C-alpha positions in Angstrom: -25.5 38.3 -19.1 -28.6 40.3 -19.5 -27.6 41.5 -22.8 -26.5 38.0 -24.2 -29.6 36.9 -23.4 -32.1 39.6 -24.8 -30.2 39.6 -27.9 -30.8 36.1 -28.6 -34.5 36.2 -27.9 -36.7 35.9 -30.8 -35.0 33.5 -33.0 -35.6 29.9 -31.1 -35.8 28.1 -34.3 -32.8 29.9 -36.2 -30.7 29.3 -33.2 -31.9 25.8 -32.9 -30.8 25.2 -36.9 -27.6 27.0 -36.1 -26.7 24.6 -33.3 -27.3 21.7 -35.8 -25.2 23.2 -38.5 -22.4 24.0 -36.2 -22.3 21.0 -34.3 -21.4 19.1 -37.3 -23.9 16.1 -37.1 -22.9 13.3 -38.9 -19.8 15.0 -40.4 -16.2 14.4 -40.1 -13.7 16.4 -38.7 -13.8 18.9 -41.3 -17.4 18.9 -42.2 -18.5 21.8 -44.0 -20.1 24.5 -41.9 -22.4 26.8 -43.9 -23.3 30.5 -42.4 -26.2 30.8 -40.5 -27.8 32.7 -37.5 -25.6 33.1 -34.5 -27.7 31.9 -31.4 -25.1 33.4 -28.9 -22.3 36.0 -28.5 -19.8 33.4 -28.2 -20.3 30.1 -30.5 -17.8 27.2 -30.2 -19.0 24.5 -32.5 -15.3 23.7 -33.0 -15.1 22.6 -29.2 -11.9 24.7 -28.9 -12.5 26.8 -25.5 -13.6 25.4 -22.3 -16.6 26.6 -20.2 -14.2 28.8 -18.4 -12.7 30.5 -21.5 -16.6 31.0 -22.7 -17.5 32.9 -19.6 -14.2 34.7 -19.8 -15.0 35.8 -23.4 -18.8 36.8 -22.4 -17.7 38.7 -19.4 -15.1 40.4 -21.5 -18.1 41.2 -24.4 -20.2 42.5 -21.8 -17.6 44.8 -21.0 -17.2 45.8 -24.5 -20.7 46.8 -24.6 -21.1 48.6 -21.5 -18.2 50.8 -22.1 -18.8 51.5 -26.0 -22.3 50.2 -26.9 -20.6 47.4 -29.4 -21.7 43.9 -29.5 -18.8 41.4 -30.2 -19.8 38.3 -31.6 -17.1 35.4 -31.6 -17.6 32.3 -33.7 -15.4 29.3 -33.9 -15.6 26.6 -36.7 -13.9 24.0 -38.4 -14.4 25.1 -41.9 -15.7 28.0 -44.0 -17.7 25.6 -46.1 -15.6 26.5 -49.3 -16.3 29.9 -48.8 -13.7 32.8 -48.3 -13.2 34.2 -45.1 -15.3 37.3 -46.1 -18.0 35.6 -47.9 -18.8 33.1 -44.6 -18.4 36.8 -42.2 -20.9 38.4 -44.5 -23.5 35.7 -44.8 -23.4 35.2 -41.2 -23.9 38.6 -40.8 -26.8 39.1 -42.7 -28.5 35.8 -41.3 -27.5 37.1 -37.8 -29.2 40.5 -38.5 -25.7 42.0 -37.6 -26.0 46.0 -37.6 -24.1 49.2 -37.5 -23.0 48.5 -33.4 -22.0 44.6 -34.1 -18.6 43.3 -34.7 -17.3 39.8 -35.6 -14.4 37.4 -35.2 -14.8 34.4 -37.1 -12.0 31.7 -36.8 -12.1 28.4 -39.2 -9.7 26.4 -37.1 -9.1 23.6 -39.5 -9.0 26.0 -42.1 -6.8 28.3 -40.4 -8.5 31.2 -41.6 -10.3 34.1 -40.0 -12.3 37.2 -40.7 -12.9 40.4 -38.4 -15.0 43.4 -39.1 -16.6 46.1 -37.3 -18.5 49.2 -37.7 -16.4 52.3 -39.3 -18.7 54.8 -37.8 -17.6 54.6 -34.2 -15.1 57.2 -33.2 -11.5 56.0 -33.0 -12.1 53.3 -35.3 -10.9 53.1 -38.9 -9.4 50.5 -41.3 -5.7 50.9 -40.0 -6.8 50.6 -36.3 -8.5 47.4 -37.1 -5.7 46.0 -39.0 -3.2 47.0 -36.1 -5.7 45.0 -33.9 -5.8 41.8 -35.7 -1.8 42.3 -36.7 -0.9 42.5 -33.2 -3.7 41.2 -30.9 -5.6 38.3 -32.6 -3.2 36.8 -35.8 -0.4 35.8 -33.3 -2.7 34.1 -31.0 -4.3 32.2 -33.7 -0.9 30.9 -34.8 -0.2 29.5 -31.4 -3.5 27.8 -31.4 -4.6 30.1 -28.3 -8.2 30.3 -29.4 -9.9 31.8 -26.7 -7.3 34.4 -26.1 -7.7 35.3 -30.1 -11.1 36.6 -29.1 -9.9 38.2 -25.9 -7.4 40.2 -27.9 -9.9 41.1 -30.7 -12.1 42.5 -27.7 -9.6 44.1 -25.9 -7.8 45.8 -29.1 -11.5 47.1 -30.1 -11.8 48.2 -26.5 -8.3 50.1 -26.3 -9.0 51.9 -29.8 -12.1 53.0 -28.9 -11.3 54.5 -25.6 -11.4 58.1 -25.4 -8.1 60.0 -25.3 -8.7 62.3 -22.3 -5.6 64.4 -23.3 -7.5 65.3 -26.3 -10.6 65.9 -24.3 -8.7 68.1 -21.9 -7.0 70.1 -25.0 -10.4 70.5 -27.3 -12.1 71.9 -23.8 -8.9 74.5 -23.3 -9.2 75.2 -27.1 -13.0 75.0 -27.8 -15.3 74.1 -25.2 -18.3 74.2 -27.9 -16.6 71.3 -29.6 -16.4 69.1 -26.6 -20.2 69.6 -25.5 -20.9 69.3 -29.4 -18.9 66.2 -30.4 -17.3 64.2 -27.4 -20.1 65.1 -25.1 -22.7 63.6 -27.6 -20.4 60.7 -28.2 -20.3 59.9 -24.4 -23.8 60.4 -24.1 -24.6 58.1 -26.8 -22.7 55.2 -25.2 -24.4 55.8 -22.1 -27.9 56.7 -22.8 -29.2 53.5 -22.8 -27.8 52.6 -19.1 -29.4 55.9 -18.0 -32.7 55.1 -19.5 -32.7 51.8 -17.7 -31.5 53.2 -14.3 -34.2 55.9 -14.6 -36.8 53.6 -15.5 -35.9 51.2 -12.5 -35.9 54.4 -10.2 -39.3 55.4 -11.2 -40.9 52.0 -10.8 -39.6 51.4 -7.5 -41.7 54.6 -6.2 -45.2 53.0 -8.0 -47.3 49.6 -7.1 -47.8 47.9 -10.3 -50.3 45.4 -11.2 -49.0 42.3 -13.2 -50.4 43.6 -16.3 -48.5 46.8 -15.6 -45.2 44.8 -15.1 -45.7 42.9 -18.0 -45.8 46.3 -20.3 -42.4 47.1 -19.0 -39.5 46.7 -21.4 -37.1 43.7 -21.2 -34.0 45.7 -20.5 -35.8 47.1 -17.7 -37.3 43.7 -16.1 -34.1 41.8 -16.3 -32.1 44.1 -14.0 -35.1 44.4 -11.9 -35.5 40.9 -11.6 -31.7 40.6 -10.5 -32.1 43.2 -8.0 -35.2 41.8 -6.4 -33.5 38.3 -6.2 -30.5 39.9 -4.6 -32.3 41.7 -2.3 -34.3 38.7 -1.3 -31.5 36.8 -0.6 -29.8 39.5 1.6 -33.3 39.5 3.6 -33.7 35.7 4.0 -29.8 35.2 5.1 -30.1 38.2 7.7 -33.6 36.7 8.7 -32.2 33.4 9.2 -29.6 34.8 11.6 -32.0 36.6 14.0 -34.4 33.9 14.0 -32.0 31.6 15.0 -31.3 33.3 18.0 -35.0 34.3 18.6 -36.0 30.6 18.6 -33.2 30.1 21.2 -34.3 32.7 23.5 -38.4 32.5 22.8 -38.9 28.8 21.7 -40.2 27.4 18.6 -44.0 28.1 19.5 -43.7 31.7 20.1 -41.6 32.1 16.8 -43.5 29.9 14.7 -45.0 32.7 12.6 -41.6 33.9 11.9 -40.4 30.5 10.8 -43.7 30.0 8.4 -42.8 33.4 6.8 -39.3 32.6 6.2 -39.9 29.0 4.9 -42.3 30.4 2.5 -39.6 33.0 1.6 -36.9 30.4 1.1 -39.4 28.2 -1.2 -40.1 31.4 -3.4 -36.4 32.3 -3.6 -35.2 29.0 -4.6 -38.0 28.7 -7.2 -37.0 32.3 -8.6 -33.4 31.2 -8.7 -34.5 28.2 -10.9 -36.2 30.5 -13.3 -33.2 32.8 -13.4 -31.1 29.9 -14.2 -33.1 29.0 -17.0 -32.6 32.6 -18.4 -29.0 32.1 -17.9 -28.3 29.1 -19.9 -27.5 28.7 -23.2 -31.2 27.4 -24.5 -32.7 30.8 -25.8 -36.2 31.9 -25.2 -38.7 33.6 -27.1 -39.4 37.2 -25.9 -42.8 36.6 -24.7 -41.3 33.4 -22.5 -38.5 35.5 -21.2 -41.0 38.5 -20.1 -43.4 36.0 -18.4 -40.4 34.6 -16.3 -39.0 38.0 -15.5 -42.2 39.1 -14.0 -42.6 35.7 -12.2 -39.3 36.4 -10.4 -40.2 39.7 -9.7 -43.6 39.2 -8.1 -42.6 36.0 -6.5 -39.7 37.7 -5.0 -41.6 41.1 -4.4 -44.2 38.9 -2.5 -42.3 36.8 -0.3 -40.1 40.1 0.9 -43.7 42.0 1.8 -44.3 38.6 3.7 -41.2 38.7 5.8 -41.8 42.8 6.3 -45.4 42.0 7.5 -43.4 40.1 10.4 -41.2 42.9 11.4 -43.5 44.8 13.6 -44.3 41.5 15.5 -40.8 40.2 15.5 -39.2 43.7 16.8 -42.2 43.8 19.5 -41.5 40.5 20.7 -37.8 41.3 21.3 -38.7 44.4 22.6 -41.1 42.9 25.3 -38.2 41.1 26.7 -35.7 44.3 26.5 -37.9 46.1 28.5 -39.6 43.5 30.5 -39.0 45.0 33.9 -41.0 48.3 32.8 -43.4 46.0 31.3 -44.5 44.3 34.4 -44.4 47.2 36.4 -46.8 49.1 34.2 -48.9 45.4 34.5 -49.0 45.8 38.3 -50.3 49.5 38.2 -52.9 48.4 36.0 -54.2 45.5 38.1 -54.1 47.7 41.1 -56.3 50.3 39.1 -58.6 47.2 38.0 -58.9 45.6 41.5 -60.2 49.1 43.0 -62.9 49.2 39.9 -64.3 46.1 41.2 -66.8 47.0 44.2 -67.8 50.1 42.3 -68.8 48.1 39.3 -70.9 45.4 41.4 -73.0 48.6 43.4 -73.2 50.3 39.9 -74.5 47.0 38.3 -77.1 46.7 41.1 -78.6 50.0 40.7 -78.8 49.4 37.0 -80.6 46.3 37.8 -83.0 48.0 39.9 -83.5 50.5 37.1 -83.8 48.4 34.0 -84.5 44.8 35.2 -82.2 41.6 35.0 -83.6 40.7 31.7 -82.4 43.9 30.1 -79.0 43.9 31.5 -78.8 40.0 31.0 -75.4 40.4 28.7 -73.3 42.2 31.5 -74.6 40.5 34.8 -71.6 38.5 35.2 -69.2 40.9 34.3 -67.9 41.7 37.5 -67.2 38.4 38.4 -65.8 37.4 35.2 -63.4 40.7 35.4 -62.3 39.2 38.8 -61.2 36.2 37.1 -58.9 38.0 34.3 -57.6 40.2 37.1 -56.3 36.9 39.4 -55.2 35.2 36.3 -52.9 38.6 35.1 -51.2 38.9 38.7 -50.2 35.2 38.7 -49.0 35.1 35.3 -47.1 38.1 35.7 -45.5 36.8 39.0 -44.3 34.0 36.6 -42.9 36.5 34.0 -40.7 38.1 36.6 -39.3 35.0 37.9 -38.4 34.2 33.8 -36.8 37.5 33.4 -34.6 36.9 36.1 -33.5 34.0 34.7 -30.0 33.4 32.6 -29.5 34.8 29.1 -31.3 32.4 26.7 -34.0 31.3 29.2 -35.9 34.5 29.5 -38.4 33.8 26.5 -41.2 33.1 29.1 -41.2 36.1 30.3 -42.6 37.5 26.6 -45.4 34.8 26.9 -46.2 36.1 30.3 -46.3 39.5 29.5 -48.7 39.3 26.5 -51.0 36.8 28.3 -51.2 39.2 31.4 -51.9 42.3 29.5 -54.4 40.6 27.1 -56.2 39.9 30.5 -56.2 43.2 31.6 -57.9 44.2 28.4 -60.5 41.8 28.7 -61.1 42.8 32.4 -60.8 46.5 31.3 -63.8 45.7 28.4 -66.1 44.3 31.2 -66.1 46.9 33.6 -66.6 49.4 30.9 -69.6 47.6 29.7 -70.8 48.3 33.4 -69.9 52.0 33.2 -71.7 52.5 29.6 -74.8 50.0 30.0 -76.9 53.2 30.8 -76.2 55.4 27.9 -75.9 51.8 25.6 -79.3 51.0 26.7 -81.0 54.4 25.5 -78.9 54.1 22.1 -79.9 50.8 21.2 -83.7 51.3 21.8 -83.2 54.8 19.4 -80.7 53.4 17.0 -81.6 49.8 16.5 -84.3 50.0 14.1 -82.0 52.0 11.8 -78.9 49.6 12.2 -81.0 46.7 11.2 -81.9 48.2 8.0 -78.4 49.2 7.4 -77.2 45.3 7.9 -80.3 44.3 6.1 -78.6 46.4 3.1 -75.2 45.3 3.4 -76.2 41.9 3.3 -77.9 42.1 0.1 -74.7 43.8 -1.4 -72.6 40.8 0.0 -74.8 38.5 -1.7 -74.1 40.1 -5.2 -70.4 40.1 -4.4 -70.0 36.4 -3.0 -67.3 35.6 -5.9 -65.4 38.5 -5.2 -65.5 38.4 -1.2 -64.6 35.1 -0.9 -64.6 33.2 2.5 -63.9 36.3 4.4 -67.1 38.2 3.3 -69.0 34.6 3.8 -68.2 34.5 7.1 -68.8 37.8 8.3 -72.2 37.7 6.4 -73.0 34.5 8.2 -72.4 36.4 11.4 -74.4 39.3 10.5 -77.3 37.1 9.5 -76.9 35.5 13.0 -76.5 38.9 14.8 -79.5 40.2 12.6 -82.0 37.4 13.4 -81.1 37.7 17.4 -81.8 41.6 17.2 -85.2 40.9 15.5 -86.4 38.3 18.0 -84.7 39.2 21.3 -84.0 42.7 21.5 -86.7 43.2 24.0 -85.3 40.4 26.3 -81.8 41.3 25.8 -81.5 45.2 24.2 -78.0 45.8 25.2 -76.6 42.2 24.3 -78.3 42.2 20.9 -77.4 45.7 20.2 -73.7 45.5 20.9 -73.4 42.0 18.7 -75.3 43.5 15.8 -72.8 47.0 15.9 -69.6 44.5 16.0 -71.2 42.2 13.0 -71.7 45.4 11.2 -68.1 46.6 11.6 -66.9 43.1 10.6 -69.4 43.1 7.2 -68.2 46.6 6.6 -64.5 45.5 6.5 -65.4 42.3 4.4 -67.3 44.4 2.1 -64.6 47.1 1.5 -62.3 44.1 0.3 -64.9 42.7 -1.7 -65.7 46.0 -3.7 -61.8 46.5 -4.1 -61.9 43.1 -5.7 -65.0 43.7 -8.1 -63.5 47.0 -9.3 -60.3 44.9 -10.0 -62.2 42.6 -11.8 -64.1 45.0 -13.7 -61.2 46.8 -14.5 -59.5 43.7 -15.7 -62.8 42.6 -17.9 -62.4 46.1 -19.3 -58.7 45.3 -20.3 -59.2 41.7 -21.7 -62.1 43.5 -23.7 -59.9 45.8 -25.1 -56.9 43.3 -25.7 -59.2 40.7 -27.6 -60.8 43.5 -29.8 -57.4 44.8 -30.8 -55.8 41.7 -31.3 -58.9 40.3 -33.5 -58.4 43.7 -35.5 -54.7 42.9 -35.9 -55.1 39.4 -36.8 -57.7 40.2 -39.3 -56.0 43.0 -40.8 -52.6 40.8 -41.3 -54.5 38.0 -42.4 -56.2 39.7 -45.2 -53.2 41.7 -46.3 -51.5 38.0 -46.6 -54.6 36.3 -48.4 -54.7 39.2 -51.0 -51.0 39.4 -51.5 -49.9 35.9 -51.0 -47.8 35.5 -54.1 -45.1 38.0 -52.7 -45.3 37.0 -49.2 -42.8 34.6 -47.6 -43.1 32.1 -44.6 -42.0 34.3 -41.8 -45.0 36.5 -42.0 -47.5 33.3 -42.4 -45.8 31.7 -39.2 -46.2 35.1 -37.4 -49.7 34.8 -38.4 -50.7 31.5 -37.8 -49.1 31.7 -34.2 -51.3 35.2 -33.8 -54.0 33.1 -35.0 -53.3 30.4 -32.3 -53.0 32.8 -29.3 -56.3 34.7 -30.2 -58.2 31.3 -30.2 -56.6 30.5 -26.8 -57.3 33.9 -25.7 -60.9 33.5 -26.4 -61.2 30.1 -24.8 -59.8 31.4 -21.6 -61.5 34.7 -21.3 -64.3 33.1 -19.0 -62.0 31.0 -17.1 -58.8 32.8 -16.4 -59.2 36.8 -17.5 -55.1 37.5 -16.6 -53.9 34.6 -18.9 -56.4 35.5 -21.5 -55.3 39.2 -21.6 -51.8 38.1 -21.7 -52.2 35.5 -25.1 -54.3 38.1 -26.6 -51.7 40.7 -26.2 -49.3 38.3 -27.3 -51.2 37.7 -30.2 -51.8 41.5 -31.3 -47.8 41.6 -31.1 -47.4 38.8 -33.5 -50.1 39.7 -35.9 -48.2 43.2 -36.1 -45.0 41.2 -37.1 -46.6 39.5 -39.4 -47.9 42.3 -40.8 -44.7 44.2 -41.1 -42.9 41.3 -42.7 -45.7 40.8 -45.3 -45.4 44.4 -46.4 -41.8 43.9 -46.6 -42.0 40.9 -48.8 -44.3 42.7 -51.2 -42.0 45.8 -51.2 -39.2 43.5 -52.4 -41.3 41.5 -54.8 -42.6 45.4 -56.2 -39.0 46.5 -56.3 -37.8 43.3 -58.4 -40.7 43.8 -60.6 -40.2 47.4 -61.6 -37.3 47.1 -64.1 -39.1 44.3 -66.0 -43.2 44.0 -65.4 -44.1 47.4 -65.9 -47.6 47.1 -67.0 -47.9 43.5 -66.9 -51.5 42.2 -66.7 -50.2 39.0 -65.0 -48.3 41.1 -62.4 -51.5 41.4 -60.2 -52.6 38.0 -60.6 -49.2 36.7 -59.2 -49.1 39.1 -56.4 -52.4 37.7 -55.4 -51.6 34.2 -55.6 -53.8 33.4 -58.6 -51.2 32.2 -61.3 -49.0 30.9 -58.5 -50.2 27.1 -59.8 -49.6 27.8 -63.5 -46.4 29.2 -62.9 -45.3 26.1 -60.7 -46.6 23.9 -63.8 -44.6 26.1 -66.3 -47.6 27.1 -68.3 -46.1 30.8 -68.4 -42.7 31.3 -68.9 -40.3 33.7 -70.4 -36.7 34.8 -70.7 -34.2 35.6 -68.0 -35.5 39.3 -68.1 -39.3 38.9 -68.0 -40.2 35.1 -67.1 -41.1 33.6 -63.7 -39.6 30.6 -61.8 -41.3 28.4 -59.2 -44.4 30.8 -59.0 -42.0 33.7 -58.4 -40.7 36.4 -60.8 -37.6 36.8 -62.1 -34.8 34.7 -63.2 -31.1 33.9 -62.0 -30.2 36.9 -59.5 -33.7 38.4 -59.3 -37.0 37.8 -58.0 -37.2 35.6 -54.8 -34.6 32.7 -53.9 -36.0 29.8 -52.3 -35.3 31.6 -48.9 -37.9 34.6 -50.0 -35.2 37.4 -50.1 -34.5 39.7 -52.7 -31.0 39.6 -53.2 -30.2 42.8 -54.8 -26.4 43.5 -54.1 -24.5 41.4 -52.1 -24.9 41.7 -48.4 -27.7 44.3 -48.4 -27.9 47.2 -46.0 -26.9 45.0 -43.2 -23.4 45.0 -44.4 -22.8 48.6 -45.6 -20.4 50.7 -43.7 -18.2 47.8 -42.3 -14.4 47.9 -42.2 -12.9 44.3 -42.3 -9.7 42.4 -42.4 -9.0 38.8 -42.5 -7.0 35.8 -44.4 -5.0 32.9 -43.3 -3.0 32.6 -40.2 
């Protein structure tokens, strides 16, 4: 499916045109269906195959491509538009830009005519073999009206003809190993190198952390399988998580498992949205290359973020389950810790009395209640632990409250420990506060000044940390003498939180700066490319056709869009600028090709002509359109363009040359009535 979609990209307008032409809108049963660009690998305007048969044909074509690097195109129409089967197939091949790795089966069901061709430079395939495939695998099915089976016969017949002869390989290996390496080895490599490149690219990317910009730079044939991979991985992760969470809710209740439920619901939403995007990519409506890239990147980023959000809950989820599994041991540890804490209460009370005599109650105001508060926490922990032991002894499925009891008891123990430790360290902390407070105040003042410059990058987290730091700083300035220990401790804590918020804001600012630099470079590059293409087309507009002009117009539109979004959405602006530059490149290449074709058409007739340059520059176009300059078939101009019948530019802007051009060279084919 990935190959079918990627091959259809970049030709939305032409594909829609083909759809209308092949649908026979407003025509009778035998309406003429002229050659046009094939929008997909299987086209059924004759409406002779079922959706299931289309899928079977597409899968078989995929298999042919994966094995032999041959793209098989199958089209069923009612009529070949009064052309021979060869003419219709060749013109369709030109319109569809089929190359030396493309095969075509075209069937006119009401004309009862067909044409099949394939490249002649693939090992194992020649005219005789193609005739055999047609005679044995295709025509018999066509005669019976088995349209889908005829297509499968063409695909399977080619695949069988292209399969390497393992007997031959073994013999060649025995007779001359160098031949196998130099011939067969290169052949097998040419068939598999694309898939190996994709696989190696994916493997390398899995080991990296990419930004969205870097992700957008990856080739489509890497993004597509990657998007399928992350979709599958996330779907599997969600299914497994749902089963685990269902058991956890039964065991621990909805309140205890709420964070995990929330993460799973978000992952479900993201997965559903990603599946919707994937369905749009897989339907019969082709997207442009840029649309496809954006959709694939959205799938990858959304699924990756949802998967990471689930991973973030793994440690807590496992810890919750492990608490229950190890409940008895945890309750024993809680009992030992509580015994130790109760033993510290009386010594702490005595130590606090001594500190009060040394420093005074005002200096110790922040810890005067610590002993009593610690006693309350210890009492609560003991009561909660007793309730938890009772819950852990309940039947399976009713033991969830034991987990909450363990967490509550351990939280109270931690608080009691902090309260008693503060008394143990009070003397040293008071000395540190008196010596370090000036430097700490100066440090926090500097950090607050930096925070003010990073408001946009730090967001709510930085604003909250800065507000807390300002409050602690004001208290340190005005209340230090009254409560040196409390104000110092509060400022130390606020400083630590502000440091963390500043680190995140600095990272965000650095990323913003980088994106601004990337945006500037993208805008400058796109502007230069658009200008170059515009100048080239403007000075050679007498020869440049609609494709180049269309690409340039879209490039100019995207550049304006990028410039307008630069101040509000730099990511979108960068993407638009890059798309603009790419389209400008395409416009320039198309225009250069038009000019080369024009020059080639002039060389036999207009050498030395004083008007050729004026025509190329578009100066004399109006005159020619009005017929004021004319000539014979050998050197005149028609419609503003040089040449007469068979020369110059046709209405489509193509210089005919020999029929079929370079795209049809190297083909072998067969066909006729059936």
